[in-house]
Phi, psi and omega in degrees: 000329181286325173296317177301317179300317181292325189280325177244014173057046177241150180290153182293325179298325177291318183295324180289321169304321182290315183294338184285341184086358187268351179286121196279324189229072184301147184288112182303329179299305181305320175303309178301314179304324179284322176296317180301315184300311175302326183286320180298323183276003182053043181282145183289148177076016179288132188284137172305155178303312184295322181288321173293321173302318175301317178290323181290326177292327176290327176296315176302306170316317181285330182285335188255040177294158185296128180289157180278154185289166181296149168274164190300316188286338182283323178287323180295322179294311184306325181270011175119358179284194185238131178288159183294316175193081186291147181277129182272161176124135177229023173307140186266128172293163183214022175219166190294159188299122175230131180292155170287164180298142176311134174103345170297125192292341172252023176306140181092354174271151183306334181296338186256006181238123189263117176275133179299058182290343177285329180289316172311309185296322188295311180301320186287319183294325181276354175078014174271074186290324183298329180288312181301305181302320177300323182289318183284322174307315180299306182299321183276322192253351184223336182300156171293159186308313190300320182284326182287322177294328177290323177297313172308312183295323181297307184298311176309303188296335173277352186079017177274080186303312177296318183296319184299314184289325182298322178293317182300314184291319181299308178300322181300335179270359175282179190290152186305321185295322180295306184303314181288338165293315172301325181294322174291319177294324178298314175293334178298333185258005177084014180261078179284332181304305180292325175307312179289321179297317182295323171299309178300321176295320183291334181292347183268354176251156178234138181291139176302000000 
């Protein structure tokens, strides 16, 4: 694991989470880097690049099903109202997105998705900005609404203001239904400030 960590420039914790099979939305670039490493080592059974891309696309397609529209109280709260029962807490997740156990009444909430902000910080601290940008591009521009909200919450909780603003701008440029789904998840975890900011950013965009 230490050798792989050095060769593809990923944290050991991220690799261990991936190896556990519990990561819901694996980072495509990490998967591709691991495949390329296996190819260089001429390991038997290495998945062809085209097949891997097809599998990753299937995962992406499943994750990007249309989000539900905002509830009336969500919109009211963004406009200055009061949420029905927000979940308190601004703790920053530090592992890859993992869903809560089935049966949890808040299953599917951003409060139950742990985004790998520790990996983002490692990339930033190590000067691997292309990897950091890749993580933010995915979380803001391609991830499901609940994961985008978790990424915003995690970066805000760690004081990564620039990363948070980057995510807000990326999410704000996506379709209105998706944006308000993210707004709803942010309100669920008590992050009204970013929810309101996101709604305001979205107001500056027009759907094609």
